[in-house]
C-alpha positions as CSV (number, residue, x, y, z in Angstrom):
1,M,24.4,-12.3,-20.5
2,S,21.9,-15.0,-19.3
3,Y,22.5,-18.6,-18.6
4,P,20.1,-21.5,-18.9
5,T,18.6,-22.6,-15.6
6,Q,19.8,-26.2,-16.2
7,A,23.4,-24.9,-15.7
8,L,22.6,-24.3,-12.0
9,F,21.6,-27.9,-11.1
10,D,21.4,-31.4,-12.7
11,V,18.3,-32.2,-14.6
12,L,16.1,-34.6,-12.6
13,G,15.7,-38.1,-13.9
14,P,12.5,-40.2,-13.8
15,R,12.9,-41.2,-10.1
16,G,13.8,-37.6,-9.1
17,R,10.8,-36.2,-11.0
18,R,8.5,-38.8,-9.3
19,K,9.9,-37.8,-5.9
20,S,9.5,-34.1,-6.6
21,A,5.9,-34.7,-7.8
22,I,5.1,-36.6,-4.6
23,A,6.7,-34.0,-2.4
24,G,4.8,-31.2,-4.2
25,T,1.5,-33.0,-3.9
26,I,2.0,-33.6,-0.2
27,T,2.9,-30.0,0.4
28,I,-0.1,-28.7,-1.5
29,G,-2.3,-31.1,0.3
30,A,-1.0,-30.0,3.7
31,V,-1.5,-26.3,2.8
32,V,-5.0,-26.9,1.5
33,A,-5.9,-28.9,4.7
34,I,-4.6,-26.1,6.9
35,I,-6.6,-23.5,5.0
36,A,-9.7,-25.7,5.1
37,F,-9.4,-26.2,8.9
38,V,-9.1,-22.5,9.4
39,V,-12.1,-21.7,7.2
40,I,-14.2,-24.4,8.9
41,Q,-13.3,-23.1,12.4
42,L,-14.2,-19.5,11.3
43,A,-17.5,-20.7,9.9
44,R,-18.3,-22.6,13.1
45,S,-17.7,-19.5,15.2
46,G,-20.0,-17.4,13.0
47,Q,-17.4,-15.2,11.4
48,F,-19.0,-15.6,8.0
49,S,-22.5,-14.6,9.1
50,A,-24.1,-11.7,7.4
51,A,-24.4,-9.7,10.6
52,K,-20.6,-9.5,11.0
53,W,-20.1,-8.4,7.4
54,Q,-23.0,-5.9,7.3
55,V,-20.9,-3.0,8.4
56,F,-18.9,-3.2,5.1
57,T,-22.0,-2.9,3.0
58,F,-22.6,0.7,4.0
59,P,-21.5,3.3,1.4
60,L,-20.0,5.6,4.1
61,V,-17.8,2.7,5.4
62,Q,-16.7,1.8,1.8
63,Q,-15.8,5.4,1.3
64,E,-13.8,5.5,4.5
65,I,-11.9,2.3,3.4
66,I,-11.0,4.0,0.1
67,K,-9.9,7.1,1.9
68,T,-7.8,5.1,4.4
69,T,-6.2,3.2,1.5
70,G,-5.2,6.5,0.0
71,S,-3.8,7.6,3.4
72,T,-1.8,4.4,3.6
73,L,-0.4,4.9,0.1
74,S,0.4,8.6,0.6
75,V,2.5,8.0,3.8
76,F,4.2,5.1,2.0
77,L,5.0,7.2,-1.1
78,V,6.4,10.1,1.0
79,G,8.4,7.8,3.3
80,A,9.7,5.8,0.3
81,V,10.9,8.9,-1.6
82,L,12.6,10.3,1.5
83,A,14.1,6.9,2.3
84,I,15.7,6.6,-1.1
85,A,17.0,10.2,-0.8
86,L,18.4,9.4,2.7
87,G,19.9,6.2,1.4
88,I,21.8,8.1,-1.3
89,V,23.1,10.6,1.3
90,L,24.3,7.8,3.6
91,L,25.9,6.0,0.7
92,L,27.8,9.1,-0.4
93,G,29.0,9.6,3.2
94,R,29.9,5.9,3.5
95,I,32.1,6.0,0.4
96,A,33.6,9.4,1.1
97,P,37.5,9.5,0.7
98,L,37.9,11.0,4.2
99,R,38.1,8.1,6.6
100,W,36.5,9.8,9.6
101,V,33.5,10.9,7.4
102,S,33.1,7.3,6.1
103,R,33.2,5.9,9.7
104,V,30.6,8.4,11.0
105,F,28.1,7.6,8.2
106,A,28.8,3.9,8.6
107,W,27.9,4.1,12.3
108,L,24.8,6.2,11.5
109,T,23.7,3.6,9.0
110,E,24.1,0.7,11.5
111,I,22.4,2.6,14.3
112,F,19.4,3.5,12.0
113,R,19.1,-0.2,10.9
114,A,19.4,-1.5,14.5
115,I,16.5,0.5,15.9
116,P,13.1,-1.2,15.3
117,L,10.8,0.8,13.1
118,L,8.0,0.8,15.7
119,V,10.4,2.3,18.3
120,L,11.4,5.0,15.8
121,M,7.8,6.0,15.1
122,M,7.0,6.1,18.8
123,L,10.2,8.1,19.6
124,I,9.3,10.6,16.9
125,Y,5.7,10.9,17.9
126,Y,5.9,10.9,21.7
127,G,9.5,12.0,22.2
128,L,10.0,15.0,19.9
129,P,7.0,17.0,21.3
130,V,8.6,16.7,24.8
131,L,11.6,18.6,23.3
132,G,9.3,21.3,21.9
133,A,8.6,19.9,18.4
134,T,4.9,20.7,18.4
135,F,4.7,20.2,14.6
136,V,4.9,16.4,14.9
137,T,1.8,14.7,13.6
138,P,1.0,11.0,13.1
139,F,1.7,11.4,9.4
140,I,5.2,12.9,10.1
141,A,6.0,10.2,12.7
142,V,5.2,7.4,10.3
143,A,6.8,9.0,7.2
144,A,10.0,9.9,9.2
145,G,10.2,6.4,10.7
146,L,9.9,4.8,7.3
147,M,12.5,7.3,6.0
148,I,15.1,6.6,8.7
149,Y,14.8,2.8,8.8
150,N,14.4,2.1,5.1
151,G,16.9,4.8,4.2
152,S,19.6,2.9,6.1
153,V,18.6,-0.3,4.4
154,F,18.7,1.4,1.0
155,A,22.2,2.7,1.7
156,E,23.4,-0.8,2.1
157,I,21.6,-2.0,-1.0
158,F,23.2,0.9,-3.0
159,R,26.6,0.1,-1.6
160,A,26.3,-3.6,-2.5
161,G,25.1,-2.6,-6.0
162,L,28.2,-0.5,-6.5
163,N,30.5,-3.2,-5.1
164,S,29.0,-5.6,-7.6
165,I,30.5,-3.7,-10.5
166,P,34.0,-5.1,-11.5
167,P,36.7,-2.7,-10.2
168,G,38.5,-2.8,-13.5
169,Q,35.9,-0.3,-14.9
170,S,36.7,2.3,-12.2
171,E,40.4,1.8,-12.8
172,A,40.0,2.2,-16.5
173,A,38.0,5.4,-16.0
174,Q,40.7,6.8,-13.6
175,A,43.3,5.9,-16.2
176,I,41.7,8.2,-18.8
177,G,41.4,11.1,-16.3
178,M,37.8,10.9,-15.1
179,R,37.1,12.3,-11.6
180,R,35.6,10.3,-8.8
181,G,32.2,11.9,-9.2
182,Q,32.1,11.3,-12.9
183,I,33.0,7.7,-12.5
184,L,30.2,7.2,-10.0
185,V,27.5,9.0,-12.1
186,V,28.5,7.9,-15.6
187,I,30.1,4.5,-15.1
188,L,29.0,2.8,-11.9
189,A,25.5,4.2,-11.1
190,P,23.7,3.1,-14.4
191,Q,24.9,-0.4,-14.1
192,A,24.3,-0.7,-10.4
193,I,20.8,0.6,-10.7
194,R,19.9,-2.2,-13.1
195,N,21.4,-4.7,-10.7
196,M,19.7,-3.2,-7.6
197,M,16.2,-2.5,-9.0
198,P,14.6,-5.8,-8.0
199,T,16.0,-5.6,-4.5
200,I,14.9,-1.9,-4.2
201,I,11.4,-2.7,-5.2
202,S,11.3,-5.7,-2.8
203,Q,12.3,-3.3,0.0
204,L,9.6,-0.9,-1.1
205,V,7.1,-3.8,-0.6
206,V,8.4,-4.2,2.9
207,A,8.0,-0.5,3.5
208,L,4.4,-0.6,2.3
209,K,3.6,-3.3,4.8
210,D,5.4,-1.5,7.5
211,T,2.9,1.4,7.3
212,A,0.6,-0.9,9.3
213,L,2.7,0.0,12.4
214,G,1.3,3.5,12.1
215,F,-1.8,2.5,14.1
216,M,0.4,2.6,17.2
217,V,0.8,6.4,16.8
218,T,-2.9,6.8,15.8
219,Y,-2.3,7.3,12.1
220,P,-5.5,6.4,10.2
221,E,-4.1,3.6,8.0
222,L,-5.7,0.2,7.2
223,L,-4.8,-1.6,10.4
224,Y,-6.1,1.3,12.4
225,L,-9.4,1.1,10.5
226,A,-9.5,-2.7,11.0
227,K,-9.2,-2.3,14.7
228,F,-11.8,0.5,14.7
229,Y,-14.5,-1.5,12.9
230,G,-13.5,-4.8,14.5
231,T,-14.5,-3.5,17.9
232,Q,-17.9,-2.2,17.0
233,M,-20.2,-4.0,19.5
234,S,-23.4,-3.1,17.5
235,Y,-22.2,-5.4,14.7
236,G,-20.9,-8.3,16.9
237,S,-17.3,-7.1,17.1
238,P,-16.4,-8.3,13.5
239,I,-12.6,-8.3,14.2
240,I,-12.0,-11.3,11.9
241,P,-14.0,-9.8,8.9
242,S,-12.2,-6.5,9.4
243,A,-8.8,-8.2,9.4
244,I,-9.7,-10.1,6.3
245,V,-10.9,-7.0,4.4
246,M,-8.0,-4.8,5.3
247,G,-5.5,-7.7,4.9
248,S,-6.9,-8.4,1.4
249,I,-6.2,-4.7,0.5
250,Y,-2.6,-5.1,1.7
251,V,-2.3,-8.3,-0.4
252,V,-3.6,-6.6,-3.5
253,L,-1.2,-3.6,-3.0
254,C,1.8,-5.9,-2.5
255,L,0.9,-8.0,-5.5
256,I,0.8,-4.8,-7.6
257,M,4.3,-3.9,-6.3
258,S,5.5,-7.4,-7.0
259,F,4.2,-7.2,-10.6
260,I,6.0,-3.9,-11.0
261,A,9.2,-5.6,-9.7
262,V,8.9,-8.4,-12.3
263,R,8.3,-5.9,-15.1
264,V,11.2,-3.7,-14.0
265,E,13.5,-6.7,-13.7
266,K,12.7,-7.8,-17.2
267,W,13.1,-4.2,-18.5
268,S,16.5,-3.8,-16.8
269,S,17.9,-7.1,-18.1
270,A,16.6,-6.5,-21.7
271,P,19.3,-5.6,-24.3
272,R,19.4,-1.9,-25.1
273,T,21.0,-1.8,-28.6
274,P,20.8,-3.9,-31.8
275,K,24.4,-5.0,-31.1
276,Q,23.5,-6.2,-27.6
277,K,20.5,-8.1,-29.0
278,A,22.7,-9.8,-31.5
279,L,25.2,-10.8,-28.8
280,R,22.5,-12.0,-26.4
281,P,22.3,-15.9,-26.3
């Protein structure tokens, strides 16, 4: 059931609309002024000269950028899938009927969330080989770090989604003899997933941006490539152009993820049956 936006706050009167318009104009003007100042300073320092952008006109460099974008997406997809799987495992342990099991998984979730992602990646990449894990590669370090950190975050998202379902539904299911697992899979999970989907996709956007930390463990992602091309002395060390190019790719990828989030949110809130459509205000 949806409610009109006006129910959340009073409708602005003529004076309120005028103040809001003035505040919006001032804010937009300030943002434009800041952007203009930055652009002018970059232009004065020669960051927009053809010599600094020449490196990105070479076909081999363009192919390398495409390849690196693919590497960024591949480690993100692997890390995201594993993080969702780990989040489900942590959730099941957190809601286990045995108190000691629930406490162990609760502590694991909190510990995984408390460790910074960069520290996790470095511990995996530099620490595990010391213990004899010679199979660790930069890809494994980045994917495992994304899995552990985001998995703990997903566990809390899933738990909050389940807690958002009215308890009366679980009690009614228990009254008709449904088991705990049946209640979770049949009654709670379908509703919780619709409620959680926008938050899940927002966290996936965060995970996509966190792949930039992979350059600290020598994984060839976009930030690593930006640093590499930005330090090429033969092209005047185009660090700013490199950052702009790679940052623009990240922006495009995040905008695509945000578009997917909006579409999924609309799909999840849409009525599913003709009866629901008739009842929808």
